[in-house]
N, C-alpha and C positions, 0 to 999 in steps of 0.2 A: 494654293500652293506653288510654290515658286519649281518653275522647269528649269533643265539645265542645256535647252538651247541656245542660251546666249552664250554660252561660254565654248558651245562647240563651234558657235559661228567664228569665233578671234581664234580658235585653235589652228586651223590650219596655218595662217599668218606666225601665229607666235611658235609655231613648230619650226617653220621654215627658217627663222631667225634664230631659235636656239641651235637648230641642226648646224646654219652657218658659223655661230659664234664656236661650239662644240669644235667642228671641223678645222678649226686654226688652233685651237689650245692643244697643247703639249700632252703625249698622252700620259708623262709622269706628274701631270697636272691631277690624277684623278686620286694618285696615291698619298697626295700631300695630306697631313691630319688634319680635321674639319674644327677651328676653334670650337671650345667650349664643350665640345664631346667626349664623355669619360672614357678613358683607355679601356678594351676589352681582352679580357685575356686570352681570347680565339682570334688573335691577329692574323692575317692572311702572311703570305711568303712576302717577304720584303721588310717586317717589323711593323707595319701601319695597318690600323684597323680599317676595316671595309665600308667604303660608303654605303650609308643607308639606302634601302630602296625605294625608289620614286612613290609618291602618294599623289593620289589627284585630289585636286581643291573638289569639296562637297558643299554647295549651298545649307546655309542651315533652313530648318523647315519654315514655311509661314504660318505664323501665329494668327491668321487675319479671320479665322473661321472661328476663335476661340469669343468666349465673351469677355464683356469689360476691358479697361485699358491694356494695351498690348505695346510694351517697349523693351528693349534689353539695353540699357546703359553702361555705358564705361564707367572708369573713375574720372570724378569731376563734370559727369553731365548734369545739366540741369532738370529740374524738378518736371516733371510733364503738367501742364496747368491742369486746373480742376474745372471742367465746363458742365456745361447741363442738357448739351443738345443730345439728341437721343443716339446719335450714330456722328463720327468725326474720322477725319484721316487728314494726315499730313506727309507729303513725299516729297523727294527729289524728282524735279521734272525732268531732270537730264540723265541720270540712270534709270527713274523708276521704281527705285528703292522707297520702300515703305518707312518711313522713319517712326512714327506711331501713329496707334488708331485705337479706335475703340466701336464696337459693333461692326465692322468695315464692313459686313455682307448683309448687315440686316435690311430687310425691302420693306422700303418707306417711298410714299408720294413725291415727287420729287420737283411738284411745282415748276415753276417758268426755268430751273436749270435744265429740263431736258431739252431746254432747247439750243444747248448745245451740239449735242446729238443730231437736231434738226440738220444746224449749219453744216455738220461735220456729211451730212448725208447728200443736201441737198445744193449746197454752195459751190462745189467744185462744177456741178452741172448746168450752172446758170451764168452766162457772162454777165459780168458788173455792167457793163454799158449799154446794156438791151433794156429798152424802152419798152413797157407795155402799160396798155390801155386798162384799167379795171373795169371789170363787168359786176351787175349785180349779183349773178351767181356765186361769183368766187366770196363775196361777203354776208351771203346768205345765210350760211351756218355758223358762223362766228357766236361764240357761247354768249349767254348774259352774263353782265357783270365781268366780261375779259377785260385786261387792261389793252389800251388801244393807241396808238401811235396818230390817226387820222386821216387812214387811208379812206377816198373816196371814188365811189364807182363813175365813170367816165372820165378821170383824170386819168393822164399817162405821168408814170414815174419810172426810173431807172432802178434796175435792179440792185445796184449799190445804195440808193434811198431806203428801199426796201429794207435791205439788209440792215442799215443803221436805224432804222424804226424796231426791228428784231432788237439787236443788241443794246441799244438805249433806252428804249420806251418800252421793251418787253412786249411790244404790239401783236396781239393775236390777230389783228388783220391784217397785217403783215404778213405773218405767218400764213395765213389761209392763200393768199394770193401766190407766193411762192411756193405754196406746196401745190397747188394748182399747175404752175408753170412746171412744175416736175412731176407733175404726172398724176394729179389727184392726191386727193386727202387719204383713202385706203392705203392707195399703192406706196405712199412715202412713208407712211407707217409702217409698212411690210419692210421698205427698204431700210427705216433706221432698225428694225428689230434684226436686220439679217448683217447690218452692220456691226451692230453691238456684240453681237456673238461672233463676228470677224475681229473682231479687238479683244477677246475676252472678257466682255462686260455682261456675266451670264446672269445677274440678279435683276434684269432689266425687262419690261416687259411694256411695250409701247401701244396704245390705245387711241391716243390725241397727241400728234405730232405738238401741240402747243405746251403741253404740260399740264392743259387744265385739268382739273378733278375729275376722274374716269374710275369707277369702280372697277380693282384689277391693275389699272394701271401704277406701277412700283418700279423704282430703282435702287441704289445703295450709295453710300458713299466712296465708295471703292470704284464701282460703275462710274460715278460722274466725276470723280478724279482722273480716270482713262481718258474721258471723254474730253475733259480740261487740258490735260495733257498732249493729247493728240491735235486739238485745235491748234495749239501753241505752234505746231511745226507747219501750219499753213498761216504763209505770210496775211492772206487778206482775213482771216478768221482772229489772229494776233491783231490786227490794227481795229479792226470793228471793236471788240470787246476790250480794247484800251482807250477807246475814245471817250472824253467826259461830255461832252457838248459838240450839237451839230446843227445845221438847219434841216428840216424836212419840208418839201412841195406844199403849198396850199394855196387855196383860190387866190389869184392876185399876185401875192408874195411867199416866200417861204418865212416857215416861223422856227422858235429855237426850241430844240428839245434837250433833255439833260439825260444822262447816264442813272437809273435808278440805283446804280449800285453807290452807295452812300460812303464806302471806304475808299471809292475810287476820287469821288467829287468832292467830300466834305460836307455833304448838303446836311440839312436838319441836325447839326452840332455834333456830328460824327467826325471824329478827327482824320482826314486822308491818311493812308499808310503810305509811308515812303518807299517808293519803287514798285507803288501797287500796277503791276500789268491790266487786273480787272478780271475779265471771263464772265461771269452770270451769277445773279440773283433772282430769288422768285420768293412767291409767297401767295398760298392759298389757304383758306379757312381748315380744310383736310391736311395740308402739309404744313402747315405754319411756315416760320420762316427758313429759306433756305440759301446755301449760298456755295459755288465754287468758284476759289480764286486763286489768283497766284501772283506771285511779288519777284522781284530780283534783287541782288544786292550784291555787291563784291564779283560780278560774273557769275553768280550762284542760282538759280531760278527753284523755288520750293511752289508746291500746288497743295492747296488745302482744301477739304470739304466740309461744311457743318450743317447739319439739318436738323430742324426741330429742337431749338433751345427751349428747354422748360421753365427757365425763372430771365428775369431781366429784363423783360419787356421786346418791343417790335424791333428794337434795335439791338439786341445782345447776340444777333447771329454775326454782326460785324465785329464786336468786341470778342468775341471768343475765335472768333477767324485771327484776329491779330494778336491772340493772343497764343495761338497755333503758330503762325508765321515769326512771331519773337523767338518761342522757345527753339523752332525748326532751325534758323539761323544759329542762336548761340548752341545748338546740340551737332552743329556741323560738327564731322568728325570724332564724335562724342557717344554715338550711340551706331550698334550694330544692326541691319535690318530686319524688320519682321514679317517683310513680304516683298513682293514686287509688284508694279502696277502691269508689267508683263508676263507675270506669273501664269494667266489661266488662257494667254494668246495663243491660239492655234499654231504648229511648229511652221507651218507652211507659209505663214506671214510671217515678216519681219517684222522684229520688236523694233518701238520707235528708239531712235539714238540719241545721243546729247547734241549731237551735230545740228539736225533739222529742228531741233527745239529751239535751242540758242539763235539759231540763223533766224530765225523767224521773228521772234521776239525783239531780236538786236535789229531786223529789217523794219519793223514797226517804230522803233526807235530812233533807225537812221543811221545804225551802225552796222560795221562791215568787221565780224568777227576773224576771217580769214579764213585759214586752211580748214576742212571739214575732217570730222573723224575719219569719214571713209576714206578719203585722200591718204591720210597717215597711214591708216592699217594696209591699203594696197604698195605703198611705198614700203614699210616695214616687210610686206611679205615679199617685195619685189629685190630687196638688198639680201634676206634670207636666203630666196632662191638663188643669188649673184654667188653668196658667201658658199654654199654647196658646191657649185656648179666648180668655183676656183678649186676648193680644196678638192674636190674628186679629180681635178686635171692635174693638180699637183702630187697628187699622191700615183697617179699613173704614171708621170714622169717619174717617181722617185723608183717606181718599180722597173722601167722600162732600165734606168741605170744600173740597177742592182744585177739585173740581168744580163747585160752587156759586160759588167765590170769582171 
């Protein structure tokens, strides 16, 4: 459900701005008739209707725990695509508003899309330039049948190389080494679980940090969208997840690796999506195909999650994500939100704002967007506070002149 703390966070600055404006407004302005308001038989003294009592803005309740497709279209909104996925969601990455969803909180195996949470947890703790020589122990527990990038014991790798192995090749071998550097496998799983709770991702249960099929390990379309959106705030995460090709260290010389997200690379006949930022795809026999992706168009960023399409073959996850992105961009401004990616975030933890998301994405693309939303908010608060101070001083001088007159 949607909580109201986002509005409280903005209220002090807005209140100061409004107070500053009202302080300079002539008192007779409040008696002017309001356009379009019907006259009342009970007008107050002065012959004009009384202004309406202020009403607090109350966000609409979240629909994300309801079953079936949830959308609040306005007139002219495009029709939501008919998808076969067991669960899906499309949201605005800046505001966190969920534009449409189906079974958003249904617990499902996440496969390698859980690596988004792993990266959010371990990436900030490990310097990208740090060199590490891999030991046999770090690779001993990589599950049979795992996707691999080709990490070898005795070889020295930079942490940045290992992260490219995670994001491009979905290498569980790279995850095991990074988890070892992060305190160990079980410690990393516990930290991931705590991090998920801190972000309000309450459907996720972490047992294997690499996303490998493990009984009881689940996430949801909602939680994965939360992780993907949060990742876009980190410039390193945004850079790794949007990289299509790279070189990975090998014996003698590096070799080429390619991102397994075909919506990014256009491999295997899947047309690349214009403006795609990337994020992470996954597959296991239990989870089916899963994908959390983001795309940017005209300064607007969307994040989508698609979990386990039931028809269309192995690449259907990309086509259903494409349909959601197309719909989301076309529906911009034509639908009301059905929930928020900040809706379950604890109030003590600040919500992700549009500015950090845009800044990280632009940094990955080599673009500087300028002022941040925080700077603008602080500036507005300062202007409002200044206006209040000047108004109070002016009124004080007026009273002094009246007393002396």
